[in-house]
C-alpha angles and dihedrals in degrees: 000000000000120000114263119225113201114228125197107237094220092051091050092049091051092051093044091054088060093057120083130197110291121219127215109293094217139014086241090069125075115231116252142155137206134195118239100199108191121184135180111273130172106279097014138323132336124216124216112228135152131220114226116222116251089242094066110118091225126040093353115187094014129125112246142185127221113273130035136175117007117248122219111286093010124127122225090251092053091049094050093049097055 
């Protein structure tokens, strides 16, 4: 199990407010967005993630976050929330 580093919720909120939406760093990359859902957890913050089944045709067995590649006409927020 990975080490857990407790994070003060207020400190995280302050830092997060300083970060804006980031665009694609290069035309070679496809735009995408993910949701980092943090929630209060004993000792710090928890992070929502899912484990893909090994049978998935793409990225089987990997840990993933909600979101992915942006679809035509979609905003980053819409992508991250699906």
